[in-house]
C-alpha positions in Angstrom: 17.5 38.9 35.7 19.3 37.5 32.6 18.0 34.0 33.2 14.5 35.3 33.2 14.8 36.5 29.6 16.0 33.1 28.4 12.8 31.3 29.5 10.5 33.1 27.1 12.9 32.6 24.2 13.1 28.8 24.9 9.3 28.6 25.3 8.8 30.4 21.9 11.3 28.1 20.2 9.6 25.0 21.6 6.2 26.2 20.4 7.4 27.0 16.8 5.3 25.1 14.2 6.9 22.1 12.4 8.0 22.9 8.9 5.4 22.3 6.2 5.5 19.0 4.3 5.2 19.6 0.5 3.4 17.0 -1.7 5.6 14.7 -3.8 4.7 15.1 -7.4 3.2 12.6 -9.8 5.9 10.7 -11.8 7.7 12.5 -14.6 8.0 11.3 -18.2 8.5 8.6 -19.6 5.9 7.4 -17.2 2.3 8.0 -18.5 -1.1 7.8 -16.9 -3.4 5.8 -19.2 -7.1 6.5 -19.5 -7.8 2.9 -18.3 -5.9 0.0 -16.9 -4.5 -1.7 -20.1 -3.0 -5.0 -18.8 -4.5 -8.4 -18.7 -6.1 -10.2 -15.7 -2.9 -12.1 -14.8 -0.9 -8.9 -14.7 -3.7 -7.1 -12.8 -3.6 -9.9 -10.2 0.1 -9.5 -9.8 -0.2 -5.7 -9.6 -3.0 -6.0 -7.0 -0.8 -8.3 -4.8 2.0 -5.8 -5.0 -0.3 -3.0 -4.0 -1.6 -5.0 -1.0 2.0 -5.8 0.1 2.9 -2.1 -0.3 -0.1 -1.0 1.8 0.8 -3.5 4.5 4.5 -2.3 4.6 3.5 1.3 4.8 0.9 0.5 7.6 3.6 -1.2 9.6 6.1 1.7 9.1 3.6 4.5 9.7 0.8 3.1 11.9 -0.7 6.5 12.5 -1.9 6.6 8.9 -5.7 6.3 9.1 -6.9 7.6 5.7 -7.8 5.2 2.9 -5.0 5.0 0.3 -5.5 6.9 -2.9 -4.3 4.8 -5.9 -3.4 5.9 -9.4 -2.2 3.6 -12.2 0.6 4.6 -14.5 2.7 2.8 -17.1 6.5 2.9 -17.8 8.4 1.7 -20.8 9.9 -1.8 -20.2 13.5 -1.3 -19.1 12.9 2.2 -17.6 15.5 3.4 -15.0 13.9 3.0 -11.6 17.2 4.1 -9.8 17.1 7.4 -11.7 13.5 7.9 -10.8 14.2 7.1 -7.1 17.2 9.5 -7.1 14.8 12.3 -8.4 12.2 11.5 -5.7 14.9 11.2 -3.0 16.0 14.8 -3.7 12.4 16.1 -3.7 11.5 14.1 -0.6 14.4 15.4 1.4 13.7 19.0 0.6 10.0 18.5 1.2 10.2 17.0 4.7 9.8 13.3 3.8 11.9 10.3 5.0 12.6 7.3 2.7 11.3 3.9 3.9 14.5 1.9 3.9 14.6 -1.4 2.0 10.9 -0.9 0.9 11.4 -2.3 -2.6 13.3 -5.4 -1.2 10.4 -6.2 1.1 7.8 -6.2 -1.7 8.8 -9.6 -2.8 10.1 -11.1 -6.1 9.0 -9.6 -9.4 8.3 -6.2 -7.7 10.1 -3.0 -7.2 9.3 0.2 -5.4 10.2 2.9 -3.0 8.2 4.8 -0.4 8.4 7.9 1.8 6.7 9.1 5.0 6.1 12.5 6.5 4.3 12.6 9.9 0.8 11.3 9.1 1.4 11.0 5.3 2.9 8.4 3.0 3.8 8.0 -0.7 4.7 4.8 -2.5 5.6 4.1 -6.1 5.6 0.4 -7.1 6.1 -1.6 -10.3 6.3 -5.1 -11.6 9.8 -6.1 -12.7 9.1 -9.5 -14.4 6.2 -8.6 -16.7 6.6 -9.0 -20.4 4.0 -6.9 -22.1 3.2 -6.8 -25.8 2.7 -3.1 -25.4 6.3 -2.6 -24.3 5.1 -0.9 -21.1 4.9 -2.1 -17.5 2.4 -1.2 -14.8 3.4 1.4 -12.2 1.2 2.2 -9.2 1.4 5.4 -7.1 -0.2 5.2 -3.7 -0.8 8.3 -1.5 -1.7 8.0 2.2 -3.0 10.7 4.5 -3.6 14.4 3.9 
């Protein structure tokens, strides 16, 4: 008789919904979202190449992503601390049900940096150019969201 009580409990535990995935926020200050893309055509071309590579990496990592990526352009001061920004996102991602894509920034290629996270059918990537000297004192940063 005791074994019969265990079956409904195991079935209920197996049917429990997965924990909700919380959205990762937009970047904090000192990153800013400009009204328009304010870099020249050469930098824009480098930025577009980095964006394409990031999309390809995320697609290989999370092939179930079907939605078109949503892209927003930001800027950061030259010399900003990407490691500090990644540490902040790591903490938020872990508590929100996301998993970091290992070695993402290394796979973007020279002159680029970034990090990415996935959660079931969703993805988030933040990428930047590392070798761009801009007269504005800012570098382009791209935030890409995939899925829901």
